[in-house]
Structure formats: structure tokens, C-alpha cells
N, C-alpha and C positions, 0 to 999 in steps of 0.2 A: 479513379481513372480521369487522366485530364484529357483534353482534346485532341492531343497527338498519338494516344495510345488506341492500338488496334485490338479488338476483340479476339478473343484466344478460344479454339475450341477445345472443350474438356478431353476429346479425342487427340488433341493433339500430342505428339511423342515428347516425352524428357529429353534432355542431352546426357551422354555419356557414352559408357559401355553398352548399357541395357539396351539401349535406343539403336546402337549398330546393330545387337544381337535381334531385337524386334524386327528391326528393319527388311533383315536378311529373310527371316519367316514370313514377312508378309511380302516379300519378292516372289517368294517360291509360292505362297498362297495364289497370287496374280499370275503365274505362269501355270498353275493347275486351272485357274478359272477360265483363262483365255485359251488352251487345250481343249476344255469341256464344252465352253459356251461361246467362242468364236470358230466358226467355220474357214473364214480368211486367214487366221494368223495359223490354222493347221496347215491348211493348203501351202502357205508359204514358208512353213517350217520344212514341209516336206520337201520345197525346192532349197532351202538354207542348208539343210544339212548336208546332203550330197554336194552341194555347190562348196561349202567349207572343206570338204575333203578333195573334192577336183582341185581346189585353188591350192593346196598344201603341195600337192604332187605335179602341178604343172611347171614345167620349166621356164618359172620367168623368176626375177628378183624378187626379193625379201620384201622391199617395198612395195611391187605389184601385187604380191600374195595378200599382204596387208590391206592394200586398196580392194582387192576381190572379197577379202572378207567382210571387209567393213562396210562396202556397200549393202550386201546381203544381211548384215548384221541392222543396219539402217532401216530396212524395210520392216523388219518385225519391230524396232522401236516405233516408226511412225505407225504401225499397226496397232501397237498396243495403245499409243496415245489416241489413234482414231476409235478406237473400241472405249475408253475412257470416257472419249465426248460424247459418243452415243448412249452411253449408260447414264451419265449426268443428265442428259436431254432426256431420256425416258425417264428418270428418277423427278424432274421436276415436272412434266407432264407428257400423258400419251397423245394428246389434242394434236389436229394438225396444226402447224402454226409455221408462218413463212421465214422466222427466227431458228425455231428447230430444223427446218431444213435448211437453212446456209449452215449452220453450224456442222450437220451432219455431211453436207455438199463439200465444206472445206477440208473435213478430215479425209474425205475418200478422195480428193484431188490432191490432199498432201501422200497418200499411199500412193497414188498413180504417178506423182513425179519422183519417188522414192523406187518405183519399180523402172522408169525410165532411165533414172541414172544410173541404177544398177546394170540395165542391160546397156545402157552406154557404155559405162566402166567395163563389162566384160566383152563388149565387141573391141573396143580399142586394145584390148591386152591382149584376148586372147586369138581376134582373127590372124595375126601376123605369123602366129604359131601354125593356122591352117594355109597359108599361103607360100 
């Protein structure tokens, strides 16, 4: 190993079709774990599912439908990343530490921003329908 090589985890997946197949099932495991262990993910999913259906039936353009759905999915994406950050921080140490608090607070702030973006997008696109 030369000075420019990066250490590689023994758990790092290999390339090829098997990797894609395995990655799909790892993702399913991630969704199951988030559903089982993350209360916020369950709450947000219960808002996202009807929101996606509503977006599909609203009398707006296809691009607006995609925007409405995309911001909802973004909330779930950011929540999953936030949960991953929290899991890693807790894995490293359950001790109180200002850096651990910062990491968790930054993840929480990212979720809040995604929720505000979703709210603003839905307001801009749907409020004219109500007026």
C-alpha cells in the first residue's frame, strides 16, 4: 500500500451486478429499520403517502406534480440521513459531548429546512387553487 492508498473496509461491497442486487436489499433493510425504530420517519411517511396521492390528482401541471412529490420525498431522504448520523454518533459514544450534540442538531436542522421547503412549495403551488 503506497501513501496515496485509502484503507478499505472488509465490508465494502464489490462491483458488478451482485453489488446492485445486494444494494437493493440493503435499502429494503434500511426502510424496515427506519419504520421500526424511527418515530419521526413513521410520522413523516404518514404525511408523505397521502401527499403523493393528493399531488397526483391535483389540477396542476406535470412539473408541479413532480415538484410537490419531490419535496415530500426530500423530507424522507433527509430524515433517513439524520437518523444515520444519529446512529453513528450513538455508536461512537453515548456520552454527552458537544460535538455529538452539534452533529445531531445539524441533522435536525436539515430535517427542519426540508420540511419548510416542502411547506413553501406546497403553499406556492396549491394556494392559487384555493383562491
